[in-house]
CHARMM-style PDB file with segment names, atoms N, HN, CA, C and O in Angstrom:
ATOM      1  N   MET     1      14.739  12.900   2.207  1.00  0.00      PROA
ATOM      2  CA  MET     1      15.299  11.689   3.163  1.00  0.00      PROA
ATOM      3  C   MET     1      13.889  11.005   3.766  1.00  0.00      PROA
ATOM      4  O   MET     1      13.235  11.552   4.654  1.00  0.00      PROA
ATOM      5  N   THR     2      13.530   9.757   3.164  1.00  0.00      PROA
ATOM      6  HN  THR     2      14.061   9.312   2.443  1.00  0.00      PROA
ATOM      7  CA  THR     2      12.193   8.893   3.411  1.00  0.00      PROA
ATOM      8  C   THR     2      12.878   8.329   4.825  1.00  0.00      PROA
ATOM      9  O   THR     2      14.000   8.682   5.188  1.00  0.00      PROA
ATOM     10  N   SER     3      12.011   7.374   5.590  1.00  0.00      PROA
ATOM     11  HN  SER     3      11.099   7.087   5.296  1.00  0.00      PROA
ATOM     12  CA  SER     3      12.181   6.714   6.467  1.00  0.00      PROA
ATOM     13  C   SER     3      11.684   5.879   6.208  1.00  0.00      PROA
ATOM     14  O   SER     3      11.229   5.805   5.067  1.00  0.00      PROA
ATOM     15  N   ASP     4      11.456   4.502   7.393  1.00  0.00      PROA
ATOM     16  HN  ASP     4      11.825   4.562   8.321  1.00  0.00      PROA
ATOM     17  CA  ASP     4      10.986   2.814   6.364  1.00  0.00      PROA
ATOM     18  C   ASP     4       9.549   3.079   6.808  1.00  0.00      PROA
ATOM     19  O   ASP     4       8.519   2.672   6.271  1.00  0.00      PROA
ATOM     20  N   VAL     5       9.705   3.967   8.070  1.00  0.00      PROA
ATOM     21  HN  VAL     5      10.541   4.298   8.507  1.00  0.00      PROA
ATOM     22  CA  VAL     5       7.959   4.003   8.228  1.00  0.00      PROA
ATOM     23  C   VAL     5       6.778   4.452   7.849  1.00  0.00      PROA
ATOM     24  O   VAL     5       5.586   4.341   8.139  1.00  0.00      PROA
ATOM     25  N   GLU     6       7.944   5.348   6.624  1.00  0.00      PROA
ATOM     26  HN  GLU     6       8.911   5.437   6.389  1.00  0.00      PROA
ATOM     27  CA  GLU     6       6.456   5.709   5.002  1.00  0.00      PROA
ATOM     28  C   GLU     6       6.105   5.095   4.214  1.00  0.00      PROA
ATOM     29  O   GLU     6       5.296   5.495   3.377  1.00  0.00      PROA
ATOM     30  N   LYS     7       6.827   3.405   4.241  1.00  0.00      PROA
ATOM     31  HN  LYS     7       7.484   3.080   4.921  1.00  0.00      PROA
ATOM     32  CA  LYS     7       6.705   2.762   3.253  1.00  0.00      PROA
ATOM     33  C   LYS     7       5.786   1.288   3.770  1.00  0.00      PROA
ATOM     34  O   LYS     7       5.908   0.477   4.687  1.00  0.00      PROA
ATOM     35  N   LEU     8       5.191   1.408   3.053  1.00  0.00      PROA
ATOM     36  HN  LEU     8       5.092   2.067   2.308  1.00  0.00      PROA
ATOM     37  CA  LEU     8       4.675  -0.355   3.171  1.00  0.00      PROA
ATOM     38  C   LEU     8       4.529  -1.112   2.514  1.00  0.00      PROA
ATOM     39  O   LEU     8       4.335  -0.707   1.368  1.00  0.00      PROA
ATOM     40  N   THR     9       4.509  -2.477   2.673  1.00  0.00      PROA
ATOM     41  HN  THR     9       4.666  -2.806   3.604  1.00  0.00      PROA
ATOM     42  CA  THR     9       4.278  -3.713   2.037  1.00  0.00      PROA
ATOM     43  C   THR     9       3.263  -4.098   1.418  1.00  0.00      PROA
ATOM     44  O   THR     9       2.438  -3.284   1.003  1.00  0.00      PROA
ATOM     45  N   LYS    10       3.140  -5.354   1.249  1.00  0.00      PROA
ATOM     46  HN  LYS    10       3.810  -6.015   1.587  1.00  0.00      PROA
ATOM     47  CA  LYS    10       1.557  -6.587   1.291  1.00  0.00      PROA
ATOM     48  C   LYS    10       1.554  -7.407   2.946  1.00  0.00      PROA
ATOM     49  O   LYS    10       0.696  -7.905   3.675  1.00  0.00      PROA
ATOM     50  N   LEU    11       2.627  -7.251   2.982  1.00  0.00      PROA
ATOM     51  HN  LEU    11       3.324  -6.846   2.390  1.00  0.00      PROA
ATOM     52  CA  LEU    11       2.871  -7.706   4.328  1.00  0.00      PROA
ATOM     53  C   LEU    11       2.011  -7.014   5.599  1.00  0.00      PROA
ATOM     54  O   LEU    11       1.250  -7.521   6.423  1.00  0.00      PROA
ATOM     55  N   HSD    12       2.629  -5.153   5.321  1.00  0.00      PROA
ATOM     56  HN  HSD    12       3.247  -4.741   4.652  1.00  0.00      PROA
ATOM     57  CA  HSD    12       2.268  -4.430   6.680  1.00  0.00      PROA
ATOM     58  C   HSD    12       0.324  -4.389   6.214  1.00  0.00      PROA
ATOM     59  O   HSD    12      -0.470  -4.177   7.130  1.00  0.00      PROA
ATOM     60  N   LEU    13      -0.188  -4.605   4.801  1.00  0.00      PROA
ATOM     61  HN  LEU    13       0.457  -4.777   4.057  1.00  0.00      PROA
ATOM     62  CA  LEU    13      -0.709  -4.828   4.175  1.00  0.00      PROA
ATOM     63  C   LEU    13      -2.117  -5.536   5.280  1.00  0.00      PROA
ATOM     64  O   LEU    13      -3.020  -5.084   5.983  1.00  0.00      PROA
ATOM     65  N   GLN    14      -1.622  -6.780   4.902  1.00  0.00      PROA
ATOM     66  HN  GLN    14      -0.888  -7.148   4.331  1.00  0.00      PROA
ATOM     67  CA  GLN    14      -2.060  -8.430   5.706  1.00  0.00      PROA
ATOM     68  C   GLN    14      -2.252  -7.577   7.431  1.00  0.00      PROA
ATOM     69  O   GLN    14      -3.038  -7.718   8.368  1.00  0.00      PROA
ATOM     70  N   ALA    15      -1.317  -6.877   7.211  1.00  0.00      PROA
ATOM     71  HN  ALA    15      -0.679  -6.763   6.449  1.00  0.00      PROA
ATOM     72  CA  ALA    15      -1.172  -6.965   9.327  1.00  0.00      PROA
ATOM     73  C   ALA    15      -1.583  -6.644  10.066  1.00  0.00      PROA
ATOM     74  O   ALA    15      -1.465  -6.893  11.266  1.00  0.00      PROA
ATOM     75  N   PHE    16      -2.921  -5.191   8.821  1.00  0.00      PROA
ATOM     76  HN  PHE    16      -3.017  -4.989   7.847  1.00  0.00      PROA
ATOM     77  CA  PHE    16      -3.890  -4.358   9.534  1.00  0.00      PROA
ATOM     78  C   PHE    16      -4.444  -4.876   9.275  1.00  0.00      PROA
ATOM     79  O   PHE    16      -5.421  -4.128   9.279  1.00  0.00      PROA
ATOM     80  N   GLY    17      -5.106  -6.592   8.660  1.00  0.00      PROA
ATOM     81  HN  GLY    17      -4.312  -7.200   8.657  1.00  0.00      PROA
ATOM     82  CA  GLY    17      -6.271  -7.685   8.541  1.00  0.00      PROA
ATOM     83  C   GLY    17      -6.617  -7.091   6.813  1.00  0.00      PROA
ATOM     84  O   GLY    17      -7.585  -7.712   6.374  1.00  0.00      PROA
ATOM     85  N   LEU    18      -6.255  -6.428   6.150  1.00  0.00      PROA
ATOM     86  HN  LEU    18      -5.469  -5.923   6.507  1.00  0.00      PROA
ATOM     87  CA  LEU    18      -7.022  -6.856   4.801  1.00  0.00      PROA
ATOM     88  C   LEU    18      -6.707  -7.979   3.931  1.00  0.00      PROA
ATOM     89  O   LEU    18      -6.002  -8.967   4.137  1.00  0.00      PROA
ATOM     90  N   THR    19      -7.347  -7.634   2.964  1.00  0.00      PROA
ATOM     91  HN  THR    19      -7.919  -6.831   2.797  1.00  0.00      PROA
ATOM     92  CA  THR    19      -7.443  -9.254   2.508  1.00  0.00      PROA
ATOM     93  C   THR    19      -6.626  -9.601   1.309  1.00  0.00      PROA
ATOM     94  O   THR    19      -5.947  -8.588   1.479  1.00  0.00      PROA
ATOM     95  N   ASP    20      -6.179 -10.045   0.427  1.00  0.00      PROA
ATOM     96  HN  ASP    20      -6.730 -10.868   0.289  1.00  0.00      PROA
ATOM     97  CA  ASP    20      -4.997 -10.411  -0.924  1.00  0.00      PROA
ATOM     98  C   ASP    20      -6.229  -9.370  -1.484  1.00  0.00      PROA
ATOM     99  O   ASP    20      -5.845  -8.201  -1.450  1.00  0.00      PROA
ATOM    100  N   TYR    21      -7.594  -9.529  -1.982  1.00  0.00      PROA
ATOM    101  HN  TYR    21      -7.905 -10.479  -2.010  1.00  0.00      PROA
ATOM    102  CA  TYR    21      -7.633  -8.862  -3.008  1.00  0.00      PROA
ATOM    103  C   TYR    21      -7.744  -7.246  -2.522  1.00  0.00      PROA
ATOM    104  O   TYR    21      -7.037  -6.395  -3.061  1.00  0.00      PROA
ATOM    105  N   ILE    22      -8.380  -7.023  -1.811  1.00  0.00      PROA
ATOM    106  HN  ILE    22      -8.954  -7.714  -1.373  1.00  0.00      PROA
ATOM    107  CA  ILE    22      -8.319  -5.724  -1.233  1.00  0.00      PROA
ATOM    108  C   ILE    22      -6.914  -4.879  -1.324  1.00  0.00      PROA
ATOM    109  O   ILE    22      -6.605  -3.690  -1.401  1.00  0.00      PROA
ATOM    110  N   ILE    23      -6.429  -5.777  -1.287  1.00  0.00      PROA
ATOM    111  HN  ILE    23      -6.680  -6.743  -1.224  1.00  0.00      PROA
ATOM    112  CA  ILE    23      -4.781  -5.285  -1.700  1.00  0.00      PROA
ATOM    113  C   ILE    23      -4.602  -4.936  -2.458  1.00  0.00      PROA
ATOM    114  O   ILE    23      -4.369  -3.747  -2.675  1.00  0.00      PROA
ATOM    115  N   LYS    24      -4.646  -6.393  -3.719  1.00  0.00      PROA
ATOM    116  HN  LYS    24      -4.836  -7.359  -3.542  1.00  0.00      PROA
ATOM    117  CA  LYS    24      -4.458  -5.713  -4.977  1.00  0.00      PROA
ATOM    118  C   LYS    24      -5.531  -4.928  -5.605  1.00  0.00      PROA
ATOM    119  O   LYS    24      -5.814  -5.596  -6.600  1.00  0.00      PROA
ATOM    120  N   GLU    25      -6.157  -4.070  -5.594  1.00  0.00      PROA
ATOM    121  HN  GLU    25      -5.927  -3.528  -4.786  1.00  0.00      PROA
ATOM    122  CA  GLU    25      -7.582  -3.304  -5.649  1.00  0.00      PROA
ATOM    123  C   GLU    25      -6.527  -1.642  -5.111  1.00  0.00      PROA
ATOM    124  O   GLU    25      -6.134  -0.696  -5.794  1.00  0.00      PROA
ATOM    125  N   LEU    26      -6.406  -1.914  -3.795  1.00  0.00      PROA
ATOM    126  HN  LEU    26      -6.725  -2.682  -3.241  1.00  0.00      PROA
ATOM    127  CA  LEU    26      -5.253  -0.885  -3.723  1.00  0.00      PROA
ATOM    128  C   LEU    26      -4.629   0.011  -4.351  1.00  0.00      PROA
ATOM    129  O   LEU    26      -4.772   1.160  -4.769  1.00  0.00      PROA
ATOM    130  N   VAL    27      -3.691  -1.049  -4.299  1.00  0.00      PROA
ATOM    131  HN  VAL    27      -3.574  -1.982  -3.960  1.00  0.00      PROA
ATOM    132  CA  VAL    27      -2.487  -0.780  -5.068  1.00  0.00      PROA
ATOM    133  C   VAL    27      -1.697  -1.336  -6.722  1.00  0.00      PROA
ATOM    134  O   VAL    27      -0.531  -1.479  -7.091  1.00  0.00      PROA
ATOM    135  N   LYS    28      -2.774  -1.486  -7.243  1.00  0.00      PROA
ATOM    136  HN  LYS    28      -3.720  -1.370  -6.943  1.00  0.00      PROA
ATOM    137  CA  LYS    28      -2.502  -2.178  -8.911  1.00  0.00      PROA
ATOM    138  C   LYS    28      -2.669  -0.400  -9.678  1.00  0.00      PROA
ATOM    139  O   LYS    28      -2.839  -0.483 -10.894  1.00  0.00      PROA
ATOM    140  N   SER    29      -2.650   0.639  -9.307  1.00  0.00      PROA
ATOM    141  HN  SER    29      -2.511   0.707  -8.319  1.00  0.00      PROA
ATOM    142  CA  SER    29      -2.797   2.259  -9.855  1.00  0.00      PROA
ATOM    143  C   SER    29      -1.896   2.435  -9.338  1.00  0.00      PROA
ATOM    144  O   SER    29      -1.498   3.529  -9.739  1.00  0.00      PROA
ATOM    145  N   LEU    30      -0.630   1.706  -8.004  1.00  0.00      PROA
ATOM    146  HN  LEU    30      -0.954   0.818  -7.678  1.00  0.00      PROA
ATOM    147  CA  LEU    30       0.172   2.981  -6.941  1.00  0.00      PROA
ATOM    148  C   LEU    30       1.690   2.546  -7.848  1.00  0.00      PROA
ATOM    149  O   LEU    30       1.953   1.393  -8.189  1.00  0.00      PROA
ATOM    150  N   ASP    31       2.565   3.750  -8.122  1.00  0.00      PROA
ATOM    151  HN  ASP    31       2.352   4.687  -7.845  1.00  0.00      PROA
ATOM    152  CA  ASP    31       4.232   3.908  -8.260  1.00  0.00      PROA
ATOM    153  C   ASP    31       4.983   2.523  -6.897  1.00  0.00      PROA
ATOM    154  O   ASP    31       5.043   2.644  -5.673  1.00  0.00      PROA
ATOM    155  N   VAL    32       5.381   1.479  -7.673  1.00  0.00      PROA
ATOM    156  HN  VAL    32       5.332   1.381  -8.667  1.00  0.00      PROA
ATOM    157  CA  VAL    32       5.877   1.214  -6.678  1.00  0.00      PROA
ATOM    158  C   VAL    32       7.253   1.459  -5.926  1.00  0.00      PROA
ATOM    159  O   VAL    32       8.247   0.949  -6.442  1.00  0.00      PROA
ATOM    160  N   GLN    33       7.361   1.959  -5.126  1.00  0.00      PROA
ATOM    161  HN  GLN    33       6.553   2.373  -4.706  1.00  0.00      PROA
ATOM    162  CA  GLN    33       8.709   3.161  -4.203  1.00  0.00      PROA
ATOM    163  C   GLN    33       9.882   2.493  -4.645  1.00  0.00      PROA
ATOM    164  O   GLN    33      10.644   2.983  -5.479  1.00  0.00      PROA
ATOM    165  N   CYS    34      10.085   1.113  -3.974  1.00  0.00      PROA
ATOM    166  HN  CYS    34       9.466   0.715  -3.296  1.00  0.00      PROA
ATOM    167  CA  CYS    34      11.142   0.566  -4.094  1.00  0.00      PROA
ATOM    168  C   CYS    34      10.972  -0.986  -3.695  1.00  0.00      PROA
ATOM    169  O   CYS    34       9.927  -1.246  -3.098  1.00  0.00      PROA
ATOM    170  N   LYS    35      11.806  -1.991  -3.929  1.00  0.00      PROA
ATOM    171  HN  LYS    35      12.655  -1.780  -4.414  1.00  0.00      PROA
ATOM    172  CA  LYS    35      11.605  -2.881  -3.482  1.00  0.00      PROA
ATOM    173  C   LYS    35      12.811  -3.921  -2.022  1.00  0.00      PROA
ATOM    174  O   LYS    35      14.016  -4.057  -1.812  1.00  0.00      PROA
ATOM    175  N   ASN    36      11.843  -4.273  -1.554  1.00  0.00      PROA
ATOM    176  HN  ASN    36      10.864  -4.162  -1.724  1.00  0.00      PROA
ATOM    177  CA  ASN    36      13.266  -4.855  -0.323  1.00  0.00      PROA
ATOM    178  C   ASN    36      12.400  -6.833   0.147  1.00  0.00      PROA
ATOM    179  O   ASN    36      11.376  -7.454   0.432  1.00  0.00      PROA
ATOM    180  N   ALA    37      13.742  -6.893  -0.089  1.00  0.00      PROA
ATOM    181  HN  ALA    37      14.574  -6.389  -0.320  1.00  0.00      PROA
ATOM    182  CA  ALA    37      13.358  -8.519  -0.050  1.00  0.00      PROA
ATOM    183  C   ALA    37      12.627  -9.483  -0.731  1.00  0.00      PROA
ATOM    184  O   ALA    37      12.432 -10.669  -0.468  1.00  0.00      PROA
ATOM    185  N   GLY    38      12.196  -8.679  -1.787  1.00  0.00      PROA
ATOM    186  HN  GLY    38      12.354  -7.715  -2.001  1.00  0.00      PROA
ATOM    187  CA  GLY    38      11.785  -9.085  -2.314  1.00  0.00      PROA
ATOM    188  C   GLY    38       9.651  -8.457  -2.503  1.00  0.00      PROA
ATOM    189  O   GLY    38       8.673  -8.801  -3.166  1.00  0.00      PROA
ATOM    190  N   PHE    39       9.831  -7.905  -1.935  1.00  0.00      PROA
ATOM    191  HN  PHE    39      10.626  -7.626  -1.396  1.00  0.00      PROA
ATOM    192  CA  PHE    39       8.367  -6.911  -1.662  1.00  0.00      PROA
ATOM    193  C   PHE    39       8.448  -5.775  -2.483  1.00  0.00      PROA
ATOM    194  O   PHE    39       9.525  -5.196  -2.623  1.00  0.00      PROA
ATOM    195  N   ASN    40       7.140  -5.291  -3.194  1.00  0.00      PROA
ATOM    196  HN  ASN    40       6.265  -5.762  -3.080  1.00  0.00      PROA
ATOM    197  CA  ASN    40       7.535  -3.933  -3.602  1.00  0.00      PROA
ATOM    198  C   ASN    40       6.565  -3.445  -2.278  1.00  0.00      PROA
ATOM    199  O   ASN    40       5.785  -4.116  -1.603  1.00  0.00      PROA
ATOM    200  N   GLU    41       7.009  -1.706  -2.168  1.00  0.00      PROA
ATOM    201  HN  GLU    41       7.643  -1.160  -2.717  1.00  0.00      PROA
ATOM    202  CA  GLU    41       7.090  -0.816  -0.822  1.00  0.00      PROA
ATOM    203  C   GLU    41       6.411   0.348  -1.428  1.00  0.00      PROA
ATOM    204  O   GLU    41       7.096   0.685  -2.394  1.00  0.00      PROA
ATOM    205  N   TYR    42       5.771   0.826  -1.353  1.00  0.00      PROA
ATOM    206  HN  TYR    42       5.215   0.552  -0.569  1.00  0.00      PROA
ATOM    207  CA  TYR    42       4.461   1.694  -1.567  1.00  0.00      PROA
ATOM    208  C   TYR    42       4.665   2.588  -0.489  1.00  0.00      PROA
ATOM    209  O   TYR    42       5.061   2.240   0.623  1.00  0.00      PROA
ATOM    210  N   ALA    43       4.298   4.132  -0.945  1.00  0.00      PROA
ATOM    211  HN  ALA    43       3.976   4.415  -1.848  1.00  0.00      PROA
ATOM    212  CA  ALA    43       4.301   5.939   0.255  1.00  0.00      PROA
ATOM    213  C   ALA    43       3.264   5.438   0.822  1.00  0.00      PROA
ATOM    214  O   ALA    43       2.238   5.050   0.263  1.00  0.00      PROA
ATOM    215  N   ALA    44       3.575   5.438   2.230  1.00  0.00      PROA
ATOM    216  HN  ALA    44       4.408   5.754   2.684  1.00  0.00      PROA
ATOM    217  CA  ALA    44       1.874   5.664   3.055  1.00  0.00      PROA
ATOM    218  C   ALA    44       1.267   6.465   2.320  1.00  0.00      PROA
ATOM    219  O   ALA    44       0.430   5.914   1.604  1.00  0.00      PROA
ATOM    220  N   ALA    45       1.376   7.835   2.179  1.00  0.00      PROA
ATOM    221  HN  ALA    45       2.055   8.283   2.760  1.00  0.00      PROA
ATOM    222  CA  ALA    45       0.305   8.361   1.611  1.00  0.00      PROA
ATOM    223  C   ALA    45      -0.160   7.914   0.106  1.00  0.00      PROA
ATOM    224  O   ALA    45      -1.082   8.657  -0.231  1.00  0.00      PROA
ATOM    225  N   ASP    46       0.049   7.273  -0.584  1.00  0.00      PROA
ATOM    226  HN  ASP    46       0.798   6.670  -0.310  1.00  0.00      PROA
ATOM    227  CA  ASP    46      -0.173   6.937  -1.780  1.00  0.00      PROA
ATOM    228  C   ASP    46      -1.647   6.004  -1.277  1.00  0.00      PROA
ATOM    229  O   ASP    46      -2.784   6.087  -1.742  1.00  0.00      PROA
ATOM    230  N   ILE    47      -1.041   4.980   0.013  1.00  0.00      PROA
ATOM    231  HN  ILE    47      -0.118   4.913   0.391  1.00  0.00      PROA
ATOM    232  CA  ILE    47      -2.025   3.892   0.352  1.00  0.00      PROA
ATOM    233  C   ILE    47      -2.907   4.611   1.180  1.00  0.00      PROA
ATOM    234  O   ILE    47      -4.122   4.488   1.336  1.00  0.00      PROA
ATOM    235  N   ARG    48      -2.386   5.102   1.501  1.00  0.00      PROA
ATOM    236  HN  ARG    48      -1.399   5.202   1.375  1.00  0.00      PROA
ATOM    237  CA  ARG    48      -4.233   6.514   2.557  1.00  0.00      PROA
ATOM    238  C   ARG    48      -4.624   7.119   1.243  1.00  0.00      PROA
ATOM    239  O   ARG    48      -5.823   7.325   1.059  1.00  0.00      PROA
ATOM    240  N   ALA    49      -3.773   7.426   0.320  1.00  0.00      PROA
ATOM    241  HN  ALA    49      -2.799   7.258   0.470  1.00  0.00      PROA
ATOM    242  CA  ALA    49      -5.186   8.621  -0.878  1.00  0.00      PROA
ATOM    243  C   ALA    49      -6.076   7.556  -1.873  1.00  0.00      PROA
ATOM    244  O   ALA    49      -7.215   7.634  -2.333  1.00  0.00      PROA
ATOM    245  N   SER    50      -5.238   6.749  -1.958  1.00  0.00      PROA
ATOM    246  HN  SER    50      -4.313   6.686  -1.584  1.00  0.00      PROA
ATOM    247  CA  SER    50      -5.899   5.461  -2.299  1.00  0.00      PROA
ATOM    248  C   SER    50      -6.440   4.078  -1.996  1.00  0.00      PROA
ATOM    249  O   SER    50      -6.663   3.223  -2.853  1.00  0.00      PROA
ATOM    250  N   VAL    51      -6.684   3.903  -0.303  1.00  0.00      PROA
ATOM    251  HN  VAL    51      -6.503   4.597   0.393  1.00  0.00      PROA
ATOM    252  CA  VAL    51      -7.712   3.665   0.579  1.00  0.00      PROA
ATOM    253  C   VAL    51      -9.031   4.943   0.232  1.00  0.00      PROA
ATOM    254  O   VAL    51     -10.018   4.553  -0.392  1.00  0.00      PROA
ATOM    255  N   GLU    52      -8.960   6.368   0.655  1.00  0.00      PROA
ATOM    256  HN  GLU    52      -8.159   6.685   1.162  1.00  0.00      PROA
ATOM    257  CA  GLU    52     -10.039   7.306   0.461  1.00  0.00      PROA
ATOM    258  C   GLU    52     -10.666   7.282  -0.501  1.00  0.00      PROA
ATOM    259  O   GLU    52     -11.896   7.297  -0.488  1.00  0.00      PROA
ATOM    260  N   LYS    53      -9.994   7.243  -1.496  1.00  0.00      PROA
ATOM    261  HN  LYS    53      -8.995   7.232  -1.506  1.00  0.00      PROA
ATOM    262  CA  LYS    53     -10.356   6.908  -2.873  1.00  0.00      PROA
ATOM    263  C   LYS    53     -11.750   6.177  -2.704  1.00  0.00      PROA
ATOM    264  O   LYS    53     -12.917   6.570  -2.722  1.00  0.00      PROA
ATOM    265  N   LYS    54     -10.863   4.397  -2.454  1.00  0.00      PROA
ATOM    266  HN  LYS    54      -9.915   4.078  -2.438  1.00  0.00      PROA
ATOM    267  CA  LYS    54     -11.990   3.873  -2.555  1.00  0.00      PROA
ATOM    268  C   LYS    54     -12.879   3.478  -1.679  1.00  0.00      PROA
ATOM    269  O   LYS    54     -13.925   2.900  -1.976  1.00  0.00      PROA
ATOM    270  N   VAL    55     -12.520   3.762  -0.569  1.00  0.00      PROA
ATOM    271  HN  VAL    55     -11.670   4.231  -0.328  1.00  0.00      PROA
ATOM    272  CA  VAL    55     -14.120   4.618   0.579  1.00  0.00      PROA
ATOM    273  C   VAL    55     -14.983   5.314  -0.009  1.00  0.00      PROA
ATOM    274  O   VAL    55     -16.132   4.931   0.207  1.00  0.00      PROA
ATOM    275  N   GLU    56     -14.842   6.552  -0.943  1.00  0.00      PROA
ATOM    276  HN  GLU    56     -13.908   6.864  -1.119  1.00  0.00      PROA
ATOM    277  CA  GLU    56     -15.409   6.839  -1.317  1.00  0.00      PROA
ATOM    278  C   GLU    56     -16.500   7.270  -2.906  1.00  0.00      PROA
ATOM    279  O   GLU    56     -17.335   8.144  -3.135  1.00  0.00      PROA
ATOM    280  N   LYS    57     -15.986   6.265  -3.613  1.00  0.00      PROA
ATOM    281  HN  LYS    57     -15.307   5.554  -3.427  1.00  0.00      PROA
ATOM    282  CA  LYS    57     -16.578   5.727  -4.341  1.00  0.00      PROA
ATOM    283  C   LYS    57     -17.676   4.455  -3.857  1.00  0.00      PROA
ATOM    284  O   LYS    57     -18.513   4.223  -4.730  1.00  0.00      PROA
ATOM    285  N   SER    58     -17.786   3.695  -2.745  1.00  0.00      PROA
ATOM    286  HN  SER    58     -17.106   3.884  -2.036  1.00  0.00      PROA
ATOM    287  CA  SER    58     -18.411   2.619  -2.350  1.00  0.00      PROA
ATOM    288  C   SER    58     -19.815   3.283  -1.985  1.00  0.00      PROA
ATOM    289  OT1 SER    58     -20.734   2.587  -1.554  1.00  0.00      PROA
TER     290      SER     58
END
């Protein structure tokens, strides 16, 4: 069973100060967990892994 805290949408990422471009780069290879009110929800662990991968590349 998962909770809402374990899922993030584009709005959550924007609230953290990320730009639309960075958000697109982070989620382009991720699987959508579900849709909520028209927004794709991604697993927080997947987002974290994507950020770490992006930081390693730079």
